[in-house]
N, C-alpha and C positions, 0 to 999 in steps of 0.2 A: 238456770238449773232446779234443781229437783222442790216440785213442789211438797211443801209439811205435809203434818197431818191435821185435819177439818179444827180437832181438837187445840189445839196452840190456840192462846192467843194471838194476837200480831204485834201488840208491845206491852211488853209485863215488867217497872223499873220499881225495882224493893229498896230503897234505905240510896233514894242517889241524892250524892249531894256532889259539887263545885264548886271549890272556891280561885279564885283568876290569886290571886301576887307577884310584884310590882316596885316593887325600890323600895322591899320594906316593908309591905305593907299590903297585911291581906284583907281581901272580899270574899264573904259568905256568899254565893248568890242562891243555892236552889242548895236545902237547906230538909233534908231526911222524905225523898217524896218516894211516895208508893204509887205504884197507877198500874191498870191497868182496863189494856184494849183490846177489845173485843175485837172480831175479825167483823169484817163489814160495818163498825161504825164511825162513823159524822161525829167523833171528836172538837167540840170545839174549846177553845183556851182562853179565858179569860181574868185578867189581873189587872191592875195601877203602873203606869212604868217605869222598869229596873229590878218586879218579881222572876225575871228572868224567863221567862217565853223561849223568847226565841234559843237562849243557852236548851234550852230541855229540847226543844228542835232538834239544835243540832245536835248534844249530842245524842238524841235519837239514830239522826243522821248517818250517825257515825262523822261528822262535823267537827266532835272535838270530844274529848276522853272526861270521863268525870271524874274527882277529888275520891269519893270513895262508893262505894254501890254496885247496883250492877242492871243492865239491862241485856234485853231479848225483844227477838225480833222473828215471829214465828216460833219460837221455840229456840233461837237460836242465839249464843249474846253476840250485839251490836262489836267490835270492834274498831269499821272501818266503814264509810260504807257500801255501800254494794247494790245491788242490782235490787232486790227484793222495795227497798226503799228510793223516791225522788226524792227532791224540794223542788218546788214554786214558790221566786221571791216573791218582793213585790216589785220590783224593779224588771217582772220579765229574763233580765237574761240573755238575750234572744240576740243571735250574730249579728247584725244588717248587713252584712255583704252575700247574706246567703238568702236566697226565696223563701217564701215561710218553706214550702216541702221540704227543701233539704233543711228547715233546722226541725221539724221534728221526723223529720229523719234521724240526727243529726247521732243520737243517743244505738238505733241501728244501727248505723255505719262504724259505730267503737263495738260494737257488741260483733263487728263478721256481721253481717246477714247483708246478702247478698239485693246488690243494687235493684231489680223488677222488685222484689217482694219485698223492701224498703221500704217502698213507695206507693207500693198499693198498701203496706197498712199504714202509710201518714193522709195518704188521699184519706183512705178509711177515720182515720183520726180529727182530719178536720172539717170534712163532711158531721161527722158527728159531734166536732162545736158550732158549727152551724154558719162555715165559715170555709163553702165549697164556690172555688168559681176562680178566688185568691190562689189557687196554689206557685200560679209562678210570678207574683207578687214578691217587691225585698221589703224587708222593712218597713222602714220610715220611709213607707208607703201605707203603713196600717194608722187607725185608731189605736189609741191608751186599750183600751179596752177589746179593739181583735187582740191587737197583742199579746194581749193577757190568759187568750182564749189559744193563743198557744200557742203559750208556755203552758198551758194543761193536756193543751196534742201535742205537744213535748214531751210530758210530764206520766203522759196515758199512753205513749203506742210499742213504749216498750214494757207494757200488761208487771207492771210493781207492786206489788202488797196491797205496800203502805201510800198515800200520796201527803208529804209533808209542805200542807200551806202556811205562812210567813207573811200575812196582811195582804192578801195579793190583788183588794179589790183600796185598797186604802192609797195610790192614785191615782184610779179617776172621779166620775162625774156622780151628783146621785143617779141622776140615773141610768145611768149605766152600770153601774152598783148593782141598781136593783135589776136590772138585766141575766148581770153575773149570776147573782147570786141567787135567782130562778134556776140558770140551767148548770151550772151546781148542783140544785137539789136537784134536779132532772138524771142530770148525769151519777147521779151517785146512787138511783134508785135503776140507772139502767147496767150499772157496772155493776155490784155488790163491791166496790175499793173501795180497801179500812183510809177513813180520813182526819188526819190529824191540823186541825188550819187553828192558825192565832187572829182574833181582831182585837178592839177599841168598842169596837159595836155590838153593845148588849141587845137592840132588836136582831142587831146581821147577827148572834145567836139563838136566837130564840126564834131567827126560820132559817139558818141552816140543821142544827141541831139536835146527832141521835140524845144525845148528853153535853153537858156542857159546868169544864177544871173552875174554877176559880181560885186565885192561885193567890198568895196572901203575900202584903209586901214585904219587899227585901229581910232577909234571904227570903225566899221563894217556899213555900213548904202548900202540900195542899189544903187549901181553908173550908172546901164547896165539892163535891158531884151531887151532878143538878138530876133527875132523869127531865126533858124536857117531850114530855104527855100530847105533844100538841098534833093536829093532823097533817097530814100527807094529802096531798099536793096541796105545800104549803103558800098564797100570794100576797100582795100586799097589804088585801082587802082582807085577812084574817088581822091584820096586828090594830088592830077596829072589836074586836070581838076582848068580849071579859076578861076569855081563860088566858088569853096572851099577854093583856096588859094586872093579868095576878100576879102568872108566871112572871115577868117582866119586872114586877115590884119588888117580891121576894129575890131574881140575881142585882139587879139597880143598888137595890139595900147591904148588901154582901158586896157590890166592887163599889159602889160610892164611902164603907169605912176605911177602906185598904187603901182608899182616893190622898184623906180627907187623915190616917198615917203617913204615909209622905211627905203629909206638907203638911203637915205641923196644928192642923185641927181638928179642931173635938168632933167623937164619935160620934153618928147623928143616931140618937133613941130608933125603939120598933115602930 
C-alpha cells in the first residue's frame, strides 16, 4: 500500500449519521458526527452504553456503511476494510488451533508475505508485547492478558496506520488491565501509531489518551473533545495527583450526565 502524505489526517468524519432499520422501526445511533483524528493521536472514546461508540469504530474500519456523511482514512474514502486500519476486539478473536507465531503472522500470510519474512516480523512483534519464548505455544495455554497482547501484536504486525480498539482490556482482571494500559502507552510512544480506543473507564481514558471524545447518549453526537495534558510516562501513581483528579472530575461529570439521561435520572449540577 502506498503511503499517504504526512499532512493527511488519520481519520476525518463529516456529518456521519447511522440509522438501523428493522421491522419498520428506525433507530438513529449516530447523528451528525464531525471528528478529525490526526496521525499519531491516541483518541479515547467514552460514552453511555448504546451511544454508538462501537458503531462509529465499525464504520471507520469499513465493516459498516454510514447512512449519511463521509469517512476518510489517511485522505482516502472508507468504503471497505483495508490494511491501513486494523481492529482489536474485546474477545481476542484468535485462532485456537494455531500457535502464537502463526496467529501473529496470519494477516501477513493473507497478504502474501513469504513464510520466512512473516515469521521474522511476527517474532519481532511478539517481543514488542513482551511474550518472547511463547512463539510455539497454543492460544489455550495463555492467560487472558497474554491473549490480548497477542491480538495487539497481530494487529501491529501488518503495519497498519490506524489501530481501532474496542474495549480491548474489559475482559481481564484489574492487575492485568493496569499492566496492559502501561504497555499500550509504551507501544504508542515507540510506534507513533494512530489509535482509536473505546472504554467505559474514565481512569483508563486519562491514563491512555492524548484526547478524549465524550459522546452524548443515543443518538450519539460529539458532546465534548477534551485535550489530555497529563505528563508522560503515565503510571498508576499519577492517579493520586491533583492534576489527574481535576481532569477526572471534568470528564466524569460529562459522562455521568449522559448515563443519567439514558437511565431517566435527573442531570447532576456542576
